[in-house]
N, C-alpha and C positions, 0 to 999 in steps of 0.2 A: 505709272503712266501719268503724264501731266494733264491737269484739267484745262478746260477751255479758257477760263478766266486768266490763269497764269500764262497760258500760251499767248493770248491777245496782248497782255501786258508785256510779255517778252518780245513780241513783234514791235510794239510801240517803243520799247527801250532799245531796240536793235541799233547799233551804231556806237556812239561814244560811251553810253552808259554800260552796255554789256561788255565792252572791252576792258572796263575798269574793274569788273567783278573778279574776285580772287577767291579761290577755295581756301578754307581755313586749314591751318596746320594740324597735324595729327597729335601734337603734344598738348596735353591738357594737364593742368595742375588741379587736382581734385582734393578738396578737403571736406570732411564729414563732421557735421555737428550733430550730436545725438543727445536728446534729452527725453525724459520720461514725463508723460502727461497722464495723470489719473483723471479719468472722466469718461464721458460717453461721446463717441464719434457718430455723426449722422450717417445712417446707412445709405441715404440717397444722394451722396456726393457724386459729382460729375455725371449726373443723369442727363441724358440727351433726349428727352421725351419728344420735343417738336420734330427733331430729325427723323424719328421713327414713325411718327404719326402722319406727317404731312403727305408723303407719297401715297399712303393708304387711303387717306381721306379724299385726295384729289381723284384717285382712281374710282372710289365709290361714287363720287358725284358724276363723273363722266359715264359711268355705267347705268345711271338712272334712266329708265325707259321714257320718262316724261320729256316732252320737247322743251321744257323750261329747265332743263338740267343745269344750264349755266347760272340761272337765277338761284337755284337751290344750293349751289356749291358753297357760298359763304355761310349759309345757315347750317349746312351739314358740318362744315369745318369747325365752327364755333361750338356747336352742340356736342359733337363727338369729342373734341378736345376737352370740354368741360367734364364730360363723363369719365374720361381716362384720368384726368388730373385728380378728380374726387376719389376715384378708386385707388390710385397710388397713394394718396394722402392717408387713407385708412389702413392700407397694407403696410406702408413704411412708417409705422409708429416708432417713436424713439424708444431706446432700451429702458429708459427710466419709467416710461409708462407701462411697459410690460412687467417690470419688477414691481411696480406699485400694485398692478392688478393681481399678480401672483401672491403678494403679501396680503392683500385684502381677502383672497380666497383661502387663507389659512396657512400660507407657506411659513409665516413666522419670522422671516428674515429677508433681507435684500442683498443683492450682490452688485458691487461697483466694478465694472469691467476695467481692467488695466490695459492701456495701450501704450505703444512706444512710438515716438515721433522722431524722425531723423531728417536732417536737411543736408542735401548734397549741394556743394558749391564748387564751381570750377571757373577758370578764366576763359571767357568767350572771345569772339572775333567780330569785328564790325561788319563783315561781309556775310555773316551767318544769319539765315532767316529763322531757323528753329533747330532744336536739339532733340535727339531721341535717347532716352535713358533705358538701357536694357539691363534687367536684374535677373540673376539666376540664383537658385537656392541649392546649397550643398546637401547632398544625400550620400553620406559616407565619403567616398573618394570621387564621386561624380557630381555634376551639377545639372540641373534641369531648369527650363524656362519658368520664371515665376511672375514677372511683371514687366510691362513696357509702357513708358509714358513719354509724351511729347510736351515740350515747353519752349517758349520763345525767349525765356530769360536764362542766364547762366546759373540757375539754381533751381532746385526742386525739393519740395517737402513731401516725404513719404511716411508710411506707417508700416513697419515690418515687425512681426513678432520675434521673440528670441530665436536665434539660429545663426548659421553660417551662410553668408551670401557673397556674391561677387557682382560687379556691375561695370559697365563701360558706357562712354558717351559717343554718339555718332552725330556729326553736324550735317546740316543741309543748307544749300545755298538758296538764292532767291528763285531759282528754277526748280526747287525741291529735288535737287540731285544730291545724293550722299557725298560727303567729302571726307574730312579727317575722322579717324576712329581712334579712340584712346585705348590704352592697355587695360586689361582686366584689373580691377582693384578689389581686393578682399575686404569684406566687412563682416564683423562679428557683433551680433546684438546679444548682450548678456541680460539676464533677468535683474530687476532692481533688487537691491539688498533689502531683506525683511528684518524687522526688529521684533523679537518676541515680547510677550507681555512681561516676563521677568526682567528683561533688559530695560524696557520702558520704565518699569517701576524703580529699578536700580538707579537709572540716570535721570529720574524724573524729579518729583517734588520733595524728596527727603532732604530736610535741613541738616541733619546730623548723620555722620557715618561712624557708627560705634565699632569697637573692636575689643577683643580679649586675647591676651597672649600669656604664655608661660615660657620661662627660659632658665637655662643653667647659667649661673653667675658666679664664677670663682672670684678670688680677691688677691691682689698683689700690693703689699704695703710699700709706700714710697718714701715718706719721711715722718718725723714726729715720734710720739711715744709708742705707737704701735710698731713702727719700723725698728725702734731701738730694742723692743722686746722680741719680736718675731722675725726681724730681718727682712730683706727684700726677697722673699721666697714666694712660690706659687701655692696658694691654698685652694684646693678644688671644691671644698664643701661649701656650696652656696646655691641659692635659687631665687627667682623673682617672679612676681605675678603683676600684670598690668591690665588696667581697664580704662579706656578713654573714649573720646569722641572728637571728631573733626567737623568744622563748620563748612558745608559745601557751598553755601550761598554767597560767600564773600569772594568777590572777583579780585583777589590780590595776587601778587607774585608767588606767594606760598599760601598753604591752607593752614589756618591756625586751629589749635585744639587744646583741650585740657585732659590731664591724665592723672589717675590715682594709681600709685604703685606701692607695693609691699614686697619686702625681701628679707632674707635671713642669711647669715654666714657663721662659720665656725673656724676659729684659729686655735691650734694646739702645737705646743713645742716643749721639748724636754731640755731642761737646763741643769746640767749636773745630775743630782739625784731628785730634782724637783720637776714637776710638770705644770706648765702654765697654759691656761686656755681662756678664750673669750667666746661667748655665745651672744649673738646680737640679733634683734629683730628691728626692721626699719619700715616706717610708714610715712609717706609724704605725697605731695602734689607737684606736678610738673606742668609747665607751659610748653606746648609742643608746636613745632612749625614743620610742615610737611611739604616737600617739593616733588612733583611728578617729573620723571625723566622722559626723554623722547620715546623710549620703550614703555608702553602703557603698563607693563607688568612690574616696572621698577620704580622705587620711591626712595628718597633720602629724607630722613627725619632728624631734626635737632630738638633737644630738650634741655631745659634748665628749671631748677626748682629747689625746694627745701623739704626737709623731713626731720622727724624725731626718731632717734635711735635708742632703744632700750638695751643696755649692755649688762651682761653678767660676767664677772671675772672670777676665775677659780684657780687656786694654787694648791697643789698637793705636794707636801714635803714629808716623806716618810709616812707616818701614821696620822699626821695632822693635815687638815684641809681648811683653806680660807676661801670665803666667797664674798665678793662685793658686787654691787650693782648700782645702776643709776640711769637717768635719761639725759641725753645730750643732743643738741641741735646739730644739723649738718646741711651743707649745700652741695649741689652736684650739677655738672654739665655733661651732656651725653650726645652722641651722634650714632646713627645706625643706618643700615642699608636693608631695604625690604624687597623681596621678590615674591610675586604672586604665583603660586605653583598650580593651583587647580580651583576654579570657581572663586570662592571666598577664602580659601586656605592660602596662607603665605608663611614664608620663613623669614627670619630677621636675625641679623648679626650686627653687633655694635660694641661700643666701649664707652665708659664714663669715668670721670674723675670726681672724687668726693672729698670735700674739706670737712673734717670732723672737729668740732669745737669742744674743748675741754678746759676746765679751770687750771689744771696743772700743765698739761702739755698737749697742744692740739696735734692732729695727725692728718695725713693725706694718703689716699690709696686709690688704685685703679680697679675697676670692676668690668671686665669684658663679659659679654653674654652671647649666647646662641640659643634661639628658641623658635617657636612656631605660634601662629595666632589665627584667628578667624574674624572676618569682617561681617557685620550684620546691621 
């Protein structure tokens, strides 16, 4: 029912103004902006204390048996209002004050309440006086009334806990008559993501990311003295061990790092009645460059470096055996693909080309590998 104030205004505007009023359309474009605010919200928001107190105080003054009741009314109003406001002040203490008191009494900890703030925005109409926002909360397959708010602006800021909701907008004209009603709009409030202490430590202040890996590393001769003796065959006896670190703090296109590697391989071949074999151990350093792929579990790594190879050659001819050995430098270029399987465990597959220097005849060979490692 319309109040007297609006009725009088409606009568005054009767004529040309009221004929121009139009009810808003039922089409509303609603967009929701949701953000998470950590902190404490005041409990006493939207408190309408004067509206609750004034009728009661006025009736109290009128019921005074004194003939000077009219003179006492202002005094009663002010005194009573002061008492009520003082009482509400001590009752409606902020949450942080309560937490501080409980901590002082031996609780030993404090809790910061997490609230969610959403903002509903829609396209309004110039002939709309106010809007009513009706919010219902989902309980399984049904919805129940949860909150109703009025606003004169085409936007409303609310605070809903996690859950499923739906809402709609009802417009009112200048005579406070309901007009257009929007369709129900579903709204889901999800909890904010939490980061564990381990994840914070992992992605926090560590400058280096260390790793240790082991792999099976066969060998395939390509050219030079080794290829002339053993041919371009596949030799499966070989392994490698790697230990390195990447620098996390450098904001480059790739992540640089250093690596210490050691490996061994064995080549054996029968030629006529003789058996020729080479046994080698290699130790060297690599400069590594790692690039993270869009999938956070995948990484590509490039390596280049140098090493020293200690080789021992053995030739068996009948009952006689000859053994020679020496140290030779070598250089290598490698590329690998890494996939993180579980927590810090990963598997890695790659291949490298090694240029082996020798006084008589240099050689080159390929060394693919497949292995696993652990980041720490």
